[in-house]
N, C-alpha and C positions, 0 to 999 in steps of 0.2 A: 339253322332250321329246327323248328320246334317239332318234338316226336311225342305228342301226347296222347294218351287215351283217355278220353273224356266222355263220360256218361251223364246225360242230361237226367234230372229227376224233378217232375213237378210235384210241388207241396201245396195243397189247398187248406188254408187256416178254416177250422170247421169243427163243430161240436158231434157232428155225425161220425157213425162208426165206420173205421177205414181198416180193411184188412192190411195184415203184413204185405209190403210191396214187394214182390220177387223181381228184382231188376233183371234177371238174366243176364247177369255180367259176370266174366271172370279175367281178375287180374293174376298175375303171376308174382311169385314172392321176390323175384329178382328186378321187378319193374321199380326204377328209382327216378323219383321226382316226375313220374309220367302217368301213375294212376291217380286220376282226377274225377271228382264227383262235382257236378254242377247243379245248383237247385234253383229252381223257379218258384218263389213263394208267392202264393195269391191269397185272397179273401174274397168270397162271394164272385171267384172266377174273375177278378181283377187284381192286376198286380199290386201288391202290397210295396209301398215306396220304402227304401232303407236308406239310412245314411249314419255316418260315423257320429252325428251330433244328438242323435234320439235313441239309438238301439244298439244292442251289442249282440251278435249271432255267434253261437258256438256248437259244435257238432261232439256227440257221443258214438264212439265204435266199440263193438265188444265181439270177442272171438275167444271162447273157451275162458280160460284165466286171464286173459289180457283184456285189458280195458284202458280206454284214453278219453279224455274230454279235453277239447282244444278250440281256442276262440280265433286261431289264425285263419279267418277265412278272408277271400278277397271280395270286395263289393264291385262286380263286374258292370252291373248297369242299376243304379240306384233307383230310378225312377220306375223301372219294370220288375223289381225284387229280384235281380239274379245275383246270386253268391257262388264263389268256386272254393272248394278245399282240395289241395293236395295231400293224399294220404302220406304219413312219414315213412321213410325207408325202414327203419327199425320195427315198426307195426307190421309192415308188409312181410319182414321176415318170418314172424311168427304167427300171422294170422292163417286162419281156414276157413271156416264159414262164419262171416261176419254179420251183425245185426247193428245197424245204426238209426240214430234219431237225431233231429235239429231242433235247437231252443232259440227262441228269439225271447230276449228280455229287455226291458228300457233301462238306461244307463243309471237311474237310482236303484234300479233291482226290485223295484216295486210291482213291476208286472212281468209275467212269463208266460209265454206262448209255447206249450209243446207240439211238435209236427208229427206227421205219421211215421211210423216205424218202416225202415227199408232192409233189405237183405242182398248180399252178393257174395261171392266165393273168392278165395285167393289159393290157388293150385302151386304143387311145387314143380318147378322147373326142372331142367335136367341137371344143373348144376346145383340145385338146392340141398341135396343129400351131403353136399361136402361137408366135413366137420367145420365147426366153429366154435371160438374159445367161448363165448357169452352169446345168449340172445336175450332182447328185451322182451320179459314177461307182460309187463304192464306200465302204462304212463301214468295214470292217475286213477286212483280208487273211486268208486262211485260214493262212498262213504262222504267224501268231501262236498259233493254236490249236495247229499242229504243234510249235512251240517248248514249249508247255505239256507237251503229250504226253512229248515228249523229257526234258523235266524230271523227270516222274513216273517214267519207266521208268530213269533214272539213280537215282533215290532207291530205288526197288526193289530195283536190283542192289545198293546199298550195304547196304540193310537185311539182303538174304541173305547178304551176307558177313560181317555182323556177328552173325550168327544163333548160331555156335558159341559165340562169347564170352558172349553172354546166357545159353546154357544152362549154361555153367560157373558162371556168377555166380549163378544161381537154385540150382544143386545147391549150391554153397558156402554160400549163404544158409540153405538149408534145414537142413543139417548144423550150422550154428552154431545156428541156432533152437532146434533139438532139444536141443543140448546146454545152451543157455541155459534152456530150459523144465525140463529135469531138474533143474539146480541150484537153481531156483527151488522146484520142488515139495518137493525136500530141506529146503530153508531153512525153508519153510512149515510142513512136518510137524515140524521140532523145535521151531519157535517155538510150534506148538500143542500139544505133547506136554509142553514145560516149562511153558507157562502153565496146563496142566490139572494136572501135579504140583504147582504152587506153590498152586493155589487148593484142592485137595484137602488139601494140609498145612494150610493157613490155617483150613479148615473143621473138620479134626480138632483143630487147636490150640484154636479156640475153644471148641468142644465140650468138651475136657478142662478149659480154663479155667473155663468156667460150671459144670461138673460138681463141680469142686474147691472152686469158691466157696460153693456151695451146701452141700457137705456141711461146710465149715468153718463157715458160719453157723449152720447145724443143731447144730453141736457146741457153739458158744458159748451159743446158747440153751438148749441142755439143760443146761450147765454154770451159767447165771444161775437157771435153774429149781430145780435142785438146790441152789444155795446159798441160795435162799430159804426151801426146805423146811428145811434143815438149821439156819438162823437162827431159824426158829419154833420148831422142836424143840428146841434147845438154849438158849433164853432163860431157862428156869427160872422158879421163883416166888419173888417177893420176900418175904421174912420181917417179921413185925411189929417184930422189933428194928432191922430196916434201915430202917424207915419212920418211925422217933421223930423227929418235929421236922422231918419233910420238908415237910410241909404248912404253908406260912405263912398261906394264904388258904384257907379249906373251900370247895371245890369240891364235896363230898359231905357226907354225914351221917358221924357218927363211926364209923358201920358201914360206909361206902363206898358206900352205897346213892346214887342219883340222888334229889335232892330233889323229891318230887312237888308239881306245880302245875296247877291248872286254871284255862286260860284263858279259857274261855267264847266263844272264837272273837273275842277282842277282840286287834287286832292292836296296839294302843298299850299293853297290857300285856307282849306278848311283845317289844317294842323296849324297854321300861323294865326288862326282867330285868337284874339285876347278873350279872358274870361269874360262871360256876358251870356245873355239870352238873345238868340238871333232867330229871325224867320228866313231860311236859306232855300235857294231855288238851285236847281241843276245841281244839286248835292252829289257828290261822288259816291254812289252808294248802290249796290247790286242786290236785287231779291226784294227791296222794300216795295209798298203797294204806290209808292210815289217819290219823286226825288226832291219835292217840295214839302217843307214842314219845320217843325221847331227844333231849333238847335241849342243845346245848353253846354257851355265851354267851362270846365271847372280846370283850376291849375293850384297845386301846392306849391312847386318851385320848377326850376329848369328840369327837374328830374323825373317829376309826376304830373301828368296831365290827362284828363278824361273828356271826350265828346260824348255827348249823350243826342241821339236824332230820333225825332218823334214824325212819322208822316203824318200830314194834316188829316189824312183820309182813313186813319186807322188806329188801334189802341198799342199796337208794337212800339216796342222800343229796342233801339240799336246802340250800341256802346263801343267806342273805339278807345283804347287805352294805351297811354305810354309810359314806360318805366324804363328808362334808358335807350328804349327803341319802342315803336310804335307796332302794335297789334292789328289784326284784321278786324272786320266789324263782328260783333256778337249780337245775337238777338237775345236780350234782357230776359225776356219773358219765356222763352223756349224751356219747355218741361214744367212751369208753373201752373197752376190752375186756379179758377176765380173762386171766390166765397160761395157762389151757386154751384159750382162743380164740386166743391167739397162738401156742401150740403147735401147734394145728390148722392154721392159717394157714401157719406154717412147713413143717409135714408136706404141706401141699396145694402150696406154691411147689416143694418138692424133687420131689415127684412130677411136677409139670407141666414142671419142667426137665429132670428126665430123659426123659420122654416127649417133649419137645420135640427134646432132643439125639438121642436114638434115631430119631425121625422124620426129622431133617434128615440123619443119617448113612446111614440105609436108603433115603431116597428122594434121594441125590444123584444117580442116573442114573435115565433112564425110557426104555423100549422106545417109540419112536415109530410103527416098522412092523416087521412080521413076517410075512413070507409069499414070494411069488416074483412079481417084477417084471421082465418081458423085453421087449423090443420097442419100437422109437419110437413114441409115442404111448400108452404104457401110462401110466395115472394112478396115483400113490401118495397115500393120504389118511394124515395123521399124527394121532395119536391126541393132542397137544398143540400149541399154537402154538410157532414157533420163537422167539418173543420170550421163553421160560422158560429158554434154554438159552445157554451160552457158549460149546460146540463140540458138534459131532455126529459120530459115527463110522457109517461107511457099511460094511455087511459085502456081500459078493459073490462072483461068481466069473467067471471067462472061461476061454477055452482053456487059458489058461498055469496055470490053478489058482485058489485061493480067496485074497480080499484084503481087508484091513480099511484103510480110507482116513478120515482126518479131513478136516472140512469147516466152514467158517464159516458160521453160520446168521444172521448179521446182514446187512442189507440186502437187494437184489435181485439180488445177485449168482448165476449158476448155479453147480452143483457141476460141476466138470470133472475126470475120472479117466484116466489114460493107465497103460494095463499092456503091459509088453514080454513077449513070450514067445520064448525061444530054442529053434529046433526043431532035433531029432537029436543024436546022442551027439556028434558032432564040433562041434556048434554053429555050422555054416555058413551058417544061415538064420535070421531074426528077423523077428518080425511086432510091430508097434505098434499096440494097441488104444486107442480113445478113446471116452468116454461123456460125455456132457452131459445134467445132469438139471436142468430149469427150477423156480425157484420160482412156482408159479402164485399162489399166496397163502401167509399164514403157517402153512397147516394142511394144504396139498395141493402135490404136486410132480409134474412130468411128464416122462419119457424123451423128449427131442426130437432127440437125435442118436447114433448107435452105428455106428463105422466102424473099419476098420484099415487097415493100409499094409504092404505088404511091403519089407523094408529093402534085401534084396538084389536083389529083382526090379523094385523100384520100382513096383509096381502097386497101386492103390487098390481098395477093396472097392466105392465106390459108397455111396449113401445106405442106411440100414436094413439093415445087416450083422447087427445083433441078436445080438452077441456077449456081452453084459453080462446078467447075472441079477443083480438085488438081492434079498437075502433078509433082511436087517434094518436098521433105523435106529436108533441109541443116542443120545440126548442127555445132555449133563453140565449139570446145573443152574447158573445163577449164583450 
């Protein structure tokens, strides 16, 4: 069970005069680990937030020749600025009338706040008069703290002495940064322009190559089609004298007609036919437009034989093959296309190729935004995703005039534009303007920064100068 004597002491951080606080508190010098001072530190009547990461709090107590400085305070409530200090037993044994003060310093000991003085009494209890071998007279002298204050003052004087050097270094660093940034922008712009020109040339070359190839292929197919027509037209008719003794085996009758043959839908009769040209009826076949038509029987030997059947009322051709065993009927023209169909396909391919090339050429760029976007917080909605483009051009104007800047649509990096405006006919003043456009996602953007800086005056605009107006964003397709 805790048996503590706790006295709460409010401490207001202020420069106004505050008289010595008489706490009206009396501890006894035999109180051991029970005499507790609890401070609530405020500023402007609001709690002062304290934590071990940003401040150090210590207390100084004085009673006659006895003096101590201690930073062993407990942070009871960091948000409400409440700290607690348990008075050491050794000090309690020698203390009488006590005056105290609290110090709050930053961790680097560059800032120190001294709080209002307070006082309380420590009385002798009944057994305090008993003899003791030794009594502690002091814990730490105030001279230690005076030495620390002297060191801090010396450091501040040195810092002020070096202030001019720091200002010169900052100014030179700023000038070097501006020159480096301008060089980087020029290099990036040239890289983007060179890449854009190369990609456009590559696209144009590919379109020309495809168009030429399709023209060449069409000319080749036209030539082959005409050659086929010429061959048919110029084949001529073979005369009777030219055919004397040509036929060693009669494929037809003497008149040249096919030999009529009724098979009665008997497959074995069909397969037993000798080589020749027949006009068969009731031919054993399924799926043909008619079972009557021209039948050609070809044979190499007893192991290889082929029967070709053409219905009289269609252009279809059916083939039955024998190689050690008979196969079923096959449609010889299944999957093949005519010369007209080939020509139509070639014409269609040519039209599609030209349309594709025209579409690619005409759609090599796209306007993603057109309008007026001005002011920090203004959203810009794009008509397409940035993933479709290799580079984008941003059009707009500043007090220095109109501008066109190229930017990289890849990744999540913001668009950052800087423009310089030279003022006056003698050019004795200049202003640097900067605008930052954030990629919110792949189809929307937002102006998040718009500022300017006077080069000669050295004055900045502060946030939201709103000197940039974005009028158009154009993308170049991949």
